[in-house]
Backbone as CSV, one residue per row, in Angstrom:
resi,resn,N_x,N_y,N_z,CA_x,CA_y,CA_z,C_x,C_y,C_z
1,MET,153.814,107.627,150.096,153.272,106.337,149.642,154.184,105.774,148.572
2,SER,154.677,104.578,148.755,155.567,103.944,147.785,154.770,103.047,146.869
3,MET,155.201,103.007,145.602,154.583,102.123,144.612,155.645,101.143,144.169
4,ALA,155.424,99.850,144.389,156.450,98.842,144.131,156.108,98.016,142.920
5,GLY,157.181,97.578,142.201,156.989,96.666,141.095,157.279,95.261,141.550
6,GLY,157.997,94.433,140.709,158.300,93.068,141.095,159.210,93.042,142.305
7,GLY,158.972,92.098,143.209,159.721,92.018,144.452,159.482,93.253,145.280
8,ASN,160.585,93.794,145.869,160.475,94.985,146.692,161.053,96.214,146.004
9,LYS,161.286,96.129,144.708,161.892,97.245,143.993,160.943,98.435,143.959
10,THR,161.420,99.599,144.397,160.600,100.805,144.396,160.748,101.511,143.058
11,ILE,159.648,101.775,142.415,159.696,102.436,141.107,159.296,103.898,141.192
12,GLY,158.915,104.343,142.345,158.591,105.767,142.464,157.938,106.060,143.785
13,THR,157.996,107.305,144.199,157.351,107.737,145.434,156.449,108.918,145.125
14,ILE,155.178,108.826,145.546,154.205,109.883,145.277,153.609,110.324,146.603
15,ASN,153.754,111.590,146.938,153.089,112.062,148.142,151.631,112.378,147.840
16,ARG,150.858,112.675,148.880,149.404,112.846,148.720,149.090,114.011,147.783
17,ARG,149.854,115.106,147.926,149.577,116.279,147.093,149.794,115.972,145.621
18,ASN,150.924,115.290,145.307,151.203,114.958,143.912,150.202,113.946,143.362
19,PHE,149.792,113.025,144.238,148.803,112.040,143.799,147.503,112.727,143.395
20,LEU,147.030,113.660,144.252,145.780,114.359,143.955,145.928,115.218,142.704
21,LYS,147.106,115.826,142.545,147.348,116.640,141.356,147.307,115.786,140.098
22,THR,147.952,114.612,140.166,147.950,113.698,139.016,146.540,113.212,138.711
23,ALA,145.787,112.880,139.766,144.408,112.410,139.576,143.551,113.484,138.945
24,ALA,143.752,114.743,139.371,142.969,115.840,138.817,143.246,116.016,137.330
25,ILE,144.553,115.918,136.959,144.919,116.046,135.544,144.294,114.917,134.730
26,ALA,144.361,113.687,135.272,143.764,112.542,134.569,142.271,112.713,134.441
27,GLY,141.626,113.188,135.531,140.174,113.391,135.481,139.790,114.435,134.463
28,ALA,140.591,115.499,134.367,140.309,116.536,133.382,140.417,115.980,131.970
29,GLY,141.406,115.088,131.763,141.550,114.477,130.440,140.371,113.617,130.077
30,ILE,139.876,112.844,131.051,138.693,112.004,130.810,137.481,112.864,130.516
31,ALA,137.322,113.944,131.308,136.174,114.824,131.092,136.237,115.460,129.718
32,ALA,137.465,115.849,129.289,137.606,116.455,127.972,137.248,115.472,126.877
33,ALA,137.677,114.208,127.040,137.340,113.186,126.044,135.847,112.956,125.977
34,SER,135.192,112.942,127.153,133.740,112.758,127.182,133.051,113.911,126.499
35,ALA,133.553,115.136,126.737,132.929,116.306,126.122,133.028,116.243,124.608
36,LEU,134.136,115.702,124.089,134.269,115.573,122.645,133.307,114.545,122.086
37,SER,133.065,113.482,122.849,132.187,112.416,122.381,130.728,112.796,122.474
38,TRP,130.328,113.341,123.644,128.913,113.684,123.874,128.838,115.111,124.391
39,PRO,128.433,116.077,123.539,128.433,117.487,123.947,127.412,117.764,125.022
40,SER,127.747,118.714,125.894,126.812,119.145,126.930,125.703,119.963,126.305
41,VAL,124.511,119.885,126.918,123.395,120.689,126.431,123.675,122.168,126.603
42,ALA,124.599,122.515,127.519,124.931,123.924,127.682,125.388,124.543,126.366
43,SER,125.986,123.709,125.491,126.436,124.199,124.200,125.369,124.078,123.132
44,MET,124.226,123.460,123.498,123.197,123.201,122.496,121.880,123.903,122.804
45,ALA,121.628,124.239,124.067,120.320,124.742,124.469,120.084,126.131,123.908
46,GLU,118.834,126.578,123.986,118.490,127.905,123.512,119.283,128.952,124.283
47,ASN,119.584,130.057,123.640,120.380,131.105,124.256,119.500,131.940,125.161
48,ASP,119.827,132.005,126.462,119.015,132.746,127.419,119.567,134.137,127.696
49,THR,120.607,134.546,126.970,121.134,135.887,127.136,121.270,136.546,125.779
50,ASP,121.186,137.871,125.775,121.399,138.584,124.525,122.886,138.795,124.308
51,GLN,123.252,139.553,123.272,124.664,139.721,122.945,125.428,140.479,124.022
52,LYS,124.705,141.217,124.876,125.347,141.949,125.959,125.359,141.155,127.260
53,GLY,124.866,139.892,127.198,124.877,139.052,128.384,123.708,139.260,129.321
54,LYS,122.706,140.043,128.897,121.549,140.274,129.744,120.561,139.116,129.613
55,PRO,119.933,138.707,130.719,118.999,137.578,130.654,117.804,137.880,129.774
56,GLN,117.362,136.869,129.039,116.154,136.953,128.246,115.135,135.959,128.792
57,ILE,113.858,136.302,128.666,112.796,135.414,129.130,112.449,134.457,127.992
58,GLY,112.904,133.218,128.095,112.623,132.218,127.080,111.391,131.415,127.424
59,PRO,110.856,130.671,126.461,109.615,129.919,126.691,109.766,128.765,127.673
60,PHE,111.004,128.330,127.954,111.211,127.165,128.821,111.917,127.534,130.128
61,ASN,112.003,128.826,130.425,112.750,129.231,131.616,112.154,128.685,132.902
62,GLN,110.826,128.657,133.009,110.207,128.132,134.225,110.525,126.653,134.413
63,LEU,110.535,125.900,133.312,110.896,124.488,133.404,112.349,124.323,133.825
64,LYS,113.208,125.179,133.321,114.616,125.111,133.690,114.813,125.406,135.177
65,VAL,114.051,126.368,135.688,114.116,126.668,137.120,113.666,125.455,137.931
66,CYS,112.610,124.773,137.465,112.153,123.551,138.142,113.274,122.519,138.196
67,GLY,113.958,122.321,137.094,115.043,121.347,137.052,116.176,121.709,137.994
68,GLU,116.531,122.996,138.006,117.625,123.428,138.882,117.232,123.296,140.343
69,GLU,116.002,123.680,140.689,115.568,123.605,142.081,115.403,122.160,142.551
70,LEU,114.866,121.301,141.703,114.750,119.892,142.073,116.122,119.303,142.394
71,GLU,117.071,119.562,141.540,118.412,119.015,141.738,119.050,119.565,143.014
72,ARG,118.833,120.852,143.278,119.472,121.496,144.433,118.750,121.178,145.739
73,PHE,117.429,121.309,145.759,116.687,121.130,147.005,116.623,119.667,147.447
74,ALA,116.542,118.734,146.489,116.497,117.308,146.834,117.889,116.690,146.916
75,TRP,118.933,117.482,146.695,120.319,117.008,146.760,120.521,115.785,145.847
76,LEU,119.984,115.891,144.637,120.100,114.790,143.685,121.532,114.705,143.162
77,ARG,121.980,113.491,142.911,123.331,113.294,142.374,123.375,113.531,140.868
78,THR,122.234,113.356,140.201,122.172,113.586,138.753,120.921,114.398,138.433
79,SER,120.868,114.946,137.237,119.801,115.873,136.867,118.483,115.158,136.568
80,PRO,117.350,115.744,136.970,116.056,115.255,136.484,116.008,115.330,134.954
81,ILE,115.342,114.352,134.351,115.327,114.220,132.891,113.966,114.625,132.337
82,ALA,113.961,115.540,131.393,112.753,115.867,130.636,112.664,114.927,129.440
83,LEU,111.468,114.413,129.168,111.295,113.469,128.051,110.008,113.778,127.297
84,LYS,110.091,113.712,126.005,108.929,113.951,125.143,108.898,112.912,124.034
85,MET,107.730,112.307,123.804,107.556,111.422,122.663,107.351,112.257,121.396
86,LEU,107.927,111.779,120.291,107.900,112.519,119.029,107.135,111.734,117.966
87,LYS,106.299,112.439,117.237,105.535,111.798,116.157,106.288,111.810,114.829
88,SER,107.302,112.656,114.709,108.104,112.681,113.487,109.431,113.380,113.772
89,GLU,110.357,113.269,112.835,111.658,113.917,112.983,111.537,115.434,112.970
90,ARG,110.432,115.951,112.422,110.250,117.403,112.388,110.139,117.995,113.792
91,GLU,109.816,117.167,114.789,109.653,117.649,116.156,110.948,117.627,116.969
92,ILE,112.035,117.181,116.374,113.308,117.127,117.102,113.741,118.544,117.467
93,PRO,114.011,118.826,118.739,114.441,120.184,119.107,115.846,120.480,118.619
94,GLN,116.121,121.744,118.467,117.420,122.183,117.972,118.545,121.699,118.883
95,GLY,119.589,121.163,118.281,120.776,120.773,119.021,120.757,119.373,119.588
96,ALA,119.640,118.646,119.472,119.590,117.291,120.015,120.502,116.363,119.215
97,VAL,121.229,115.502,119.913,122.154,114.553,119.286,121.377,113.348,118.785
98,ARG,121.623,112.942,117.534,121.109,111.686,116.976,122.255,110.674,117.032
99,PRO,122.180,109.656,117.901,123.340,108.776,118.099,123.904,108.178,116.813
100,LYS,123.068,107.590,115.959,123.595,106.957,114.749,123.997,107.989,113.701
101,LYS,123.127,108.938,113.465,123.369,109.931,112.414,124.562,110.817,112.742
102,ASP,124.647,111.270,113.997,125.678,112.234,114.371,126.967,111.588,114.868
103,ARG,126.870,110.374,115.451,128.035,109.761,116.068,128.372,108.378,115.527
104,GLY,127.504,107.831,114.683,127.745,106.485,114.188,127.667,105.447,115.287
105,GLU,126.836,105.721,116.308,126.728,104.843,117.470,125.279,104.482,117.742
106,HIS,125.093,103.417,118.524,123.773,102.996,118.977,123.767,102.957,120.489
107,LEU,122.609,103.198,121.095,122.486,103.214,122.550,121.245,102.449,122.985
108,ALA,121.344,101.774,124.128,120.129,101.347,124.809,119.465,102.598,125.374
109,LEU,118.143,102.568,125.523,117.446,103.746,126.014,117.931,104.143,127.407
110,CYS,118.218,103.156,128.263,118.725,103.491,129.598,120.055,104.229,129.514
111,GLN,120.866,103.931,128.488,122.127,104.641,128.310,121.882,106.089,127.878
112,ALA,120.869,106.290,127.026,120.519,107.653,126.623,120.068,108.464,127.831
113,LEU,119.273,107.843,128.702,118.831,108.524,129.920,120.028,108.830,130.824
114,ALA,120.995,107.909,130.878,122.187,108.140,131.689,122.997,109.319,131.163
115,LEU,123.146,109.429,129.851,123.864,110.554,129.271,123.138,111.861,129.551
116,ALA,121.806,111.826,129.525,121.026,113.031,129.799,121.220,113.490,131.232
117,ARG,121.150,112.560,132.174,121.189,112.975,133.580,122.602,113.159,134.108
118,ARG,123.579,112.463,133.540,124.951,112.544,134.048,125.808,113.555,133.286
119,GLN,125.658,113.612,131.968,126.526,114.473,131.162,125.801,115.686,130.594
120,GLY,124.482,115.774,130.823,123.753,116.946,130.356,123.513,116.975,128.863
121,THR,123.453,115.810,128.230,123.257,115.720,126.791,121.780,115.555,126.460
122,THR,121.313,116.256,125.446,119.970,116.050,124.926,120.069,115.152,123.699
123,LEU,119.296,114.057,123.690,119.366,113.082,122.612,117.983,112.831,122.023
124,ALA,117.927,112.626,120.727,116.712,112.185,120.037,116.935,110.740,119.604
125,MET,116.052,109.855,120.042,116.190,108.421,119.770,115.071,107.954,118.856
126,PHE,115.445,107.497,117.649,114.511,106.866,116.729,114.919,105.398,116.571
127,ILE,114.164,104.635,115.825,114.357,103.184,115.826,115.786,102.789,115.465
128,GLU,116.400,103.536,114.551,117.751,103.170,114.116,118.812,103.458,115.174
129,ASP,118.463,104.225,116.215,119.423,104.585,117.249,119.485,103.566,118.385
130,HIS,118.463,102.709,118.493,118.342,101.815,119.651,119.264,100.600,119.546
131,TRP,119.690,100.094,120.710,120.536,98.901,120.796,119.972,97.890,121.791
132,CYS,118.709,98.067,122.190,117.998,97.154,123.077,116.599,96.950,122.507
133,PHE,116.140,95.705,122.505,114.872,95.388,121.848,113.656,95.914,122.600
134,GLU,113.738,95.969,123.947,112.555,96.234,124.770,111.860,97.553,124.432
135,PRO,112.572,98.693,124.412,111.881,99.942,124.103,111.409,100.038,122.656
136,ILE,112.058,99.321,121.743,111.585,99.328,120.355,110.157,98.791,120.289
137,ILE,109.888,97.774,121.100,108.535,97.198,121.151,107.610,98.071,121.979
138,SER,108.037,98.442,123.186,107.137,99.132,124.109,106.793,100.543,123.648
139,LEU,107.674,101.197,122.917,107.383,102.531,122.412,106.555,102.499,121.136
140,GLY,106.214,101.303,120.667,105.363,101.172,119.484,106.070,101.445,118.179
141,LEU,107.393,101.255,118.157,108.155,101.500,116.935,108.055,100.329,115.968
142,VAL,107.699,99.143,116.486,107.439,97.961,115.657,106.218,97.250,116.239
143,LYS,105.648,96.338,115.457,104.605,95.471,115.982,105.266,94.385,116.827
144,PRO,104.712,94.041,117.984,105.335,93.011,118.824,105.437,91.677,118.086
145,PRO,106.623,91.089,117.981,106.767,89.786,117.323,106.051,88.689,118.117
146,ASP,105.647,87.641,117.428,105.015,86.508,118.116,105.950,85.898,119.146
147,SER,107.256,85.892,118.843,108.233,85.314,119.768,108.383,86.148,121.031
148,TYR,107.921,87.389,120.996,107.865,88.223,122.198,106.559,87.975,122.946
149,LEU,105.461,87.965,122.216,104.152,87.804,122.848,103.961,86.425,123.464
150,ASP,104.710,85.422,122.991,104.552,84.085,123.583,105.445,83.886,124.814
151,GLY,106.142,84.973,125.228,106.925,84.918,126.450,108.345,84.432,126.305
152,SER,108.813,84.257,125.079,110.134,83.655,124.874,111.280,84.490,125.425
153,THR,111.100,85.798,125.555,112.195,86.628,126.068,112.349,86.518,127.591
154,SER,111.337,85.957,128.269,111.425,85.771,129.722,111.532,84.303,130.128
155,TYR,110.978,83.419,129.301,110.965,81.987,129.613,112.217,81.308,129.061
156,PRO,112.874,80.444,129.815,112.605,80.067,131.211,113.486,80.806,132.223
157,THR,114.351,81.730,131.751,115.345,82.334,132.639,114.711,83.169,133.738
158,PHE,113.734,84.014,133.371,113.159,84.936,134.349,111.764,84.526,134.821
159,ILE,111.051,83.765,134.029,109.741,83.224,134.434,109.715,81.773,133.977
160,ARG,109.605,80.843,134.899,109.763,79.431,134.536,108.529,78.841,133.874
161,ASP,107.364,79.463,134.047,106.126,78.964,133.452,105.880,79.698,132.133
162,LYS,105.772,78.962,131.030,105.661,79.575,129.698,104.376,80.380,129.562
163,ALA,103.283,79.881,130.096,102.012,80.606,129.991,102.076,81.919,130.784
164,ALA,102.690,81.880,131.965,102.829,83.094,132.764,103.754,84.100,132.075
165,ALA,104.804,83.597,131.431,105.713,84.475,130.690,104.981,85.149,129.532
166,ALA,104.120,84.387,128.846,103.345,84.945,127.740,102.385,86.017,128.244
167,GLN,101.728,85.752,129.354,100.804,86.738,129.919,101.540,88.015,130.316
168,ASN,102.714,87.851,130.922,103.514,89.004,131.306,103.862,89.864,130.097
169,ALA,104.263,89.220,129.002,104.628,89.958,127.793,103.420,90.645,127.171
170,GLN,102.303,89.953,127.133,101.101,90.507,126.507,100.522,91.671,127.287
171,GLU,100.722,91.668,128.607,100.183,92.737,129.447,101.187,93.855,129.705
172,ALA,102.388,93.728,129.176,103.409,94.753,129.377,102.948,96.074,128.760
173,PRO,103.274,97.203,129.400,102.825,98.497,128.862,103.464,98.797,127.512
174,ARG,102.625,99.223,126.573,103.103,99.566,125.233,102.262,100.689,124.655
175,PHE,102.906,101.528,123.848,102.162,102.464,123.024,101.667,101.723,121.784
176,PRO,100.538,102.128,121.220,100.089,101.509,119.973,101.141,101.652,118.875
177,TYR,101.236,100.631,118.055,102.198,100.667,116.952,101.925,101.860,116.051
178,GLY,102.971,102.641,115.783,102.873,103.761,114.858,102.421,105.070,115.466
179,GLU,102.085,105.069,116.762,101.641,106.332,117.373,102.783,107.337,117.446
180,TYR,103.972,106.837,117.731,105.152,107.694,117.809,106.273,107.111,116.951
181,GLU,107.188,107.996,116.537,108.359,107.552,115.787,109.643,107.612,116.615
182,GLY,109.629,108.379,117.698,110.840,108.504,118.498,110.572,109.288,119.760
183,LEU,111.668,109.688,120.417,111.566,110.499,121.634,112.783,111.388,121.743
184,VAL,112.671,112.388,122.601,113.804,113.232,122.938,113.895,113.305,124.452
185,CYS,115.119,113.261,124.973,115.326,113.365,126.418,116.554,114.220,126.682
186,GLY,116.508,114.946,127.799,117.625,115.795,128.181,117.410,116.314,129.590
187,PRO,118.414,116.946,130.185,118.267,117.459,131.547,117.210,118.558,131.603
188,LEU,116.334,118.474,132.590,115.250,119.457,132.725,115.809,120.866,132.896
189,LYS,116.939,120.999,133.564,117.467,122.331,133.829,117.990,123.023,132.571
190,ASN,118.113,122.302,131.467,118.547,122.886,130.193,117.538,122.653,129.078
191,VAL,116.289,122.350,129.422,115.319,121.888,128.437,115.017,122.968,127.399
192,ASN,114.863,122.550,126.144,114.419,123.453,125.081,113.263,122.842,124.295
193,PHE,112.435,122.065,125.014,111.209,121.498,124.442,110.210,121.313,125.574
194,GLU,108.937,121.197,125.240,107.892,120.976,126.239,107.786,119.475,126.519
195,PRO,108.157,119.029,127.723,108.193,117.588,127.990,106.818,117.001,128.269
196,ASP,106.689,115.711,127.990,105.506,114.956,128.413,105.636,114.517,129.866
197,MET,106.877,114.363,130.338,107.117,113.817,131.672,108.538,114.132,132.105
198,VAL,108.794,113.873,133.404,110.121,114.030,133.980,110.469,112.746,134.718
199,LEU,111.708,112.283,134.576,112.207,111.127,135.312,113.260,111.607,136.310
200,ILE,113.136,111.149,137.552,114.076,111.530,138.600,114.700,110.261,139.177
201,TYR,116.013,110.122,139.036,116.748,109.018,139.665,117.173,109.488,141.050
202,CYS,116.826,108.706,142.081,117.029,109.167,143.447,117.240,107.979,144.381
203,ASN,117.780,108.257,145.567,117.843,107.208,146.574,116.537,107.208,147.378
204,THR,116.407,106.300,148.319,115.120,106.156,148.997,114.796,107.350,149.893
205,GLY,115.828,107.979,150.479,115.575,109.174,151.275,115.062,110.314,150.415
206,GLN,115.683,110.506,149.255,115.219,111.531,148.327,113.839,111.206,147.785
207,LEU,113.572,109.916,147.547,112.255,109.503,147.075,111.181,109.871,148.097
208,ARG,111.440,109.585,149.360,110.478,109.944,150.407,110.207,111.448,150.399
209,TYR,111.256,112.235,150.281,111.131,113.699,150.248,110.277,114.152,149.063
210,LEU,110.514,113.562,147.900,109.745,113.921,146.706,108.282,113.499,146.839
211,LEU,108.040,112.355,147.457,106.662,111.910,147.675,105.945,112.831,148.664
212,LEU,106.661,113.301,149.688,106.084,114.277,150.602,105.692,115.550,149.856
213,ALA,106.546,115.965,148.927,106.252,117.167,148.147,105.029,116.956,147.254
214,LEU,104.939,115.803,146.603,103.776,115.504,145.762,102.489,115.473,146.578
215,ARG,102.596,115.050,147.802,101.442,114.886,148.690,100.883,116.215,149.196
216,TYR,101.711,117.259,149.185,101.372,118.507,149.864,100.110,119.175,149.309
217,ASN,99.989,119.321,148.015,98.908,120.135,147.450,97.528,119.511,147.635
218,LYS,97.385,118.238,147.239,96.062,117.603,147.286,96.103,116.187,147.867
219,GLY,97.170,115.861,148.598,97.264,114.533,149.191,97.533,113.438,148.185
220,TYR,98.209,113.756,147.085,98.437,112.786,145.998,99.238,111.590,146.481
221,GLN,98.787,110.403,146.114,99.470,109.153,146.457,99.933,108.467,145.171
222,VAL,101.130,107.909,145.191,101.666,107.191,144.040,101.378,105.702,144.194
223,THR,100.763,105.130,143.186,100.493,103.691,143.145,101.277,103.090,141.988
224,SER,102.047,102.059,142.264,102.913,101.483,141.230,102.853,99.963,141.248
225,THR,103.113,99.364,140.092,103.330,97.925,139.962,104.814,97.723,139.693
226,PHE,105.477,96.954,140.528,106.926,96.816,140.421,107.299,95.583,139.609
227,ASP,108.074,95.800,138.565,108.600,94.720,137.740,110.089,94.989,137.553
228,PRO,110.966,94.064,137.892,112.402,94.312,137.810,112.980,94.190,136.398
229,ILE,112.134,94.018,135.411,112.581,93.932,134.014,111.865,95.018,133.209
230,GLY,112.600,95.657,132.291,111.985,96.635,131.394,111.701,97.973,132.041
231,SER,112.628,98.463,132.869,112.351,99.687,133.616,112.146,100.907,132.719
232,CYS,112.816,100.963,131.578,112.617,102.116,130.696,111.180,102.165,130.192
233,SER,110.644,100.997,129.833,109.262,100.932,129.340,108.272,101.246,130.447
234,ILE,108.505,100.667,131.637,107.587,100.858,132.756,107.599,102.303,133.219
235,ALA,108.753,102.950,133.124,108.854,104.343,133.552,108.120,105.284,132.600
236,ILE,108.197,105.023,131.315,107.714,105.989,130.322,106.258,105.758,129.931
237,VAL,105.923,104.545,129.532,104.615,104.309,128.901,103.442,104.572,129.843
238,PRO,103.374,103.953,131.033,102.211,104.219,131.901,102.127,105.673,132.355
239,THR,103.274,106.304,132.575,103.262,107.696,133.022,102.602,108.598,132.003
240,ILE,102.935,108.401,130.721,102.360,109.236,129.670,100.924,108.829,129.350
241,LYS,100.651,107.527,129.286,99.300,107.077,128.943,98.280,107.439,130.011
242,ASN,98.676,107.320,131.278,97.728,107.511,132.386,97.874,108.851,133.090
243,SER,98.893,109.615,132.739,99.168,110.902,133.399,99.256,110.748,134.913
244,GLU,99.918,109.676,135.338,100.114,109.412,136.760,101.583,109.114,137.024
245,CYS,102.017,109.410,138.271,103.391,109.130,138.668,103.614,107.627,138.811
246,GLN,104.862,107.230,138.650,105.272,105.848,138.862,106.545,105.824,139.700
247,ILE,106.683,104.795,140.543,107.964,104.474,141.173,108.462,103.202,140.506
248,VAL,109.681,103.224,140.001,110.175,102.146,139.147,111.499,101.611,139.702
249,VAL,111.630,100.283,139.693,112.885,99.628,140.078,113.769,99.499,138.824
250,PRO,114.965,100.074,138.816,115.845,99.922,137.652,116.147,98.451,137.383
251,ASP,116.116,98.064,136.116,116.322,96.659,135.767,117.812,96.339,135.637
252,PRO,118.172,95.061,135.472,119.597,94.692,135.415,120.390,95.437,134.346
253,GLY,119.760,95.722,133.205,120.460,96.443,132.154,120.868,97.846,132.569
254,GLU,120.059,98.465,133.424,120.403,99.806,133.918,121.702,99.782,134.709
255,TYR,121.909,98.706,135.489,123.143,98.587,136.266,124.321,98.263,135.349
256,GLU,124.090,97.286,134.440,125.172,96.764,133.610,125.649,97.783,132.588
257,ARG,124.718,98.525,132.005,125.065,99.349,130.837,124.953,100.850,131.063
258,ALA,124.217,101.267,132.106,123.905,102.692,132.241,124.336,103.285,133.577
259,MET,125.149,102.544,134.351,125.761,103.059,135.576,124.754,103.452,136.650
260,THR,123.581,102.855,136.650,122.609,103.135,137.703,123.068,102.474,138.996
261,GLY,123.035,103.224,140.098,123.492,102.693,141.374,122.500,101.728,141.988
262,GLU,122.996,100.814,142.806,122.117,99.854,143.468,121.178,100.518,144.464
263,ASP,121.491,101.734,144.870,120.631,102.442,145.819,119.649,103.389,145.121
264,GLU,119.577,103.344,143.798,118.735,104.288,143.066,117.390,103.684,142.681
265,MET,116.373,104.515,142.757,115.035,104.232,142.247,114.700,105.324,141.234
266,ILE,113.605,105.117,140.503,113.165,106.118,139.529,111.770,106.591,139.916
267,LEU,111.602,107.893,140.026,110.278,108.491,140.198,109.939,109.235,138.925
268,THR,108.775,108.938,138.350,108.361,109.614,137.128,107.228,110.579,137.440
269,ILE,107.247,111.724,136.768,106.276,112.787,136.996,105.665,113.192,135.663
270,PRO,104.354,112.978,135.445,103.750,113.512,134.221,103.744,115.036,134.266
271,ARG,103.724,115.654,133.120,103.816,117.119,133.060,102.746,117.799,133.907
272,LYS,101.553,117.234,133.961,100.456,117.896,134.678,100.690,117.945,136.186
273,LEU,101.560,117.088,136.728,101.812,117.055,138.165,103.124,117.723,138.560
274,LEU,103.859,118.240,137.576,105.136,118.879,137.893,104.933,120.118,138.758
275,ASP,103.880,120.893,138.488,103.625,122.097,139.285,103.297,121.734,140.732
276,ASP,102.536,120.647,140.930,102.237,120.193,142.291,103.517,119.789,143.018
277,LEU,104.395,119.082,142.320,105.663,118.668,142.930,106.466,119.883,143.361
278,MET,106.566,120.875,142.490,107.370,122.048,142.804,106.740,122.871,143.919
279,LEU,105.417,122.930,143.964,104.741,123.620,145.064,105.121,122.981,146.397
280,GLY,105.115,121.645,146.442,105.478,120.935,147.661,106.947,121.086,148.010
281,ILE,107.817,121.024,147.003,109.261,121.181,147.232,109.539,122.540,147.860
282,ARG,108.958,123.586,147.292,109.211,124.940,147.800,108.601,125.129,149.186
283,HIS,107.445,124.522,149.417,106.817,124.599,150.739,107.706,123.938,151.797
284,LEU,108.213,122.740,151.519,109.070,122.045,152.472,110.361,122.819,152.714
285,GLU,110.872,123.431,151.676,112.099,124.212,151.816,111.875,125.411,152.732
286,GLU,110.718,126.041,152.599,110.448,127.271,153.358,109.992,126.995,154.788
287,THR,109.328,125.859,155.020,108.710,125.628,156.325,109.528,124.741,157.249
288,VAL,110.050,123.640,156.752,110.768,122.705,157.625,112.265,122.660,157.351
289,GLY,112.700,123.445,156.377,114.137,123.472,156.101,114.586,122.530,155.011
290,GLY,113.650,121.887,154.328,113.987,121.095,153.166,114.498,119.700,153.477
291,TYR,115.086,119.083,152.472,115.511,117.685,152.541,116.468,117.406,153.689
292,LYS,117.410,118.298,153.939,118.434,118.055,154.952,117.860,118.051,156.369
293,LYS,116.641,118.589,156.518,116.018,118.599,157.847,115.621,117.193,158.288
294,PHE,115.344,116.310,157.301,114.948,114.939,157.624,116.213,114.114,157.855
295,THR,116.713,114.157,159.083,117.981,113.512,159.399,117.773,112.442,160.462
296,TYR,118.821,111.700,160.755,118.729,110.615,161.730,118.667,111.167,163.152
297,VAL,117.682,110.754,163.898,117.583,111.095,165.313,117.040,109.877,166.050
298,VAL,117.839,109.291,166.936,117.378,108.186,167.775,117.445,108.699,169.209
299,ARG,116.318,109.217,169.712,116.298,109.839,171.025,114.986,109.492,171.720
300,PRO,115.048,108.888,172.895,113.810,108.573,173.606,113.133,109.848,174.107
301,ASP,111.816,109.794,174.244,111.036,110.932,174.743,111.358,112.222,173.995
302,PHE,111.442,112.100,172.661,111.732,113.260,171.830,110.597,114.286,171.931
303,PRO,110.857,115.565,171.680,109.801,116.582,171.751,108.649,116.243,170.807
304,GLN,107.451,116.204,171.339,106.285,115.856,170.548,105.615,117.107,169.981
305,PRO,105.168,117.054,168.723,104.331,118.138,168.215,103.048,118.239,169.054
306,PRO,102.418,119.399,169.092,101.227,119.591,169.930,100.117,118.575,169.689
307,PHE,99.876,118.199,168.416,98.762,117.273,168.190,99.086,115.861,168.677
308,TYR,100.407,115.487,168.699,100.797,114.238,169.344,100.363,114.272,170.817
309,GLN,100.693,115.398,171.488,100.419,115.525,172.913,98.921,115.422,173.201
310,GLU,98.118,116.019,172.326,96.669,115.956,172.517,96.170,114.517,172.432
311,TYR,96.664,113.768,171.442,96.253,112.364,171.306,96.681,111.548,172.528
312,PHE,97.901,111.749,172.989,98.401,110.957,174.114,97.616,111.253,175.388
313,LYS,97.261,112.530,175.597,96.432,112.870,176.762,95.053,112.249,176.634
314,MET,94.490,112.284,175.418,93.173,111.707,175.185,93.163,110.207,175.464
315,TRP,94.279,109.541,175.143,94.372,108.094,175.343,94.873,107.706,176.741
316,GLY,95.156,108.690,177.589,95.643,108.426,178.920,97.065,107.915,178.975
317,LEU,97.870,108.275,177.989,99.270,107.839,177.930,100.176,108.922,178.502
318,ASP,101.417,108.533,178.755,102.390,109.505,179.245,102.513,110.643,178.239
319,ALA,102.625,111.847,178.763,102.790,113.023,177.918,103.958,113.833,178.443
320,PRO,104.530,114.685,177.632,105.648,115.517,178.086,105.261,116.355,179.306
321,GLU,106.175,116.497,180.210,105.912,117.303,181.402,106.077,118.784,181.084
């Protein structure tokens, strides 16, 4: 492959092997720079081995297994996120990064979630760490300003009717002012705190698989209200307040600032339903072969399960010979 400068002048020739080698070196440099900026939780989490390298049974090992299995069995591209609301700084788990205090930086909450799921970083976010207004209000860190409650943040760009914009703002999910002071989030597979909930970023095929798993134990159904604005608030507040799962559409800020893919959705799991999810995940893995079993098949007169055949015979329809 030739690389040309002005006109047809050749400035160098790189074969495929050298190109891949150069790319690998560059990628390693980028990864090293990222590691210096935002440490992995692997360097911060509780120690699960003794000095001789033997495994120890820690208080969060079962949660870590859940995180590892979810990521592996559902073929997730990024890690499920454990999240806990904090009533004071005394509840911050050991090793959690404070963006402003530790790095002199500010983050939107969606960016903190992105660092947790993509780079394995555990972060504690208090009011001084935020760089987006929405979660500061919805998490109850401040009293909602009148200019928010009257719909000014949506009118007229996102909602053309001022009264409707005001109603939308007033009905938006929020924690009571002062109930919490902050939150901590990090990858579930490295968790060192008891989470209130788990957030899973997934594509629609993975979402279907996870919903099948949730459905297995008691037929649980997820009911959601979809709003394309304020996805961090919609994902966290109703899930914790109501102890119910949510399906959430990532908002524009998630794409612009937090690298969320256009094919990604968010499934939230309150702590009380995590065991049901894992029961279903393990059942599907053992019985039907897991996520990869649900593949594309366009075939006429496909083999019918026995109960299909019974219904078709009962209705007088064609049945397999």
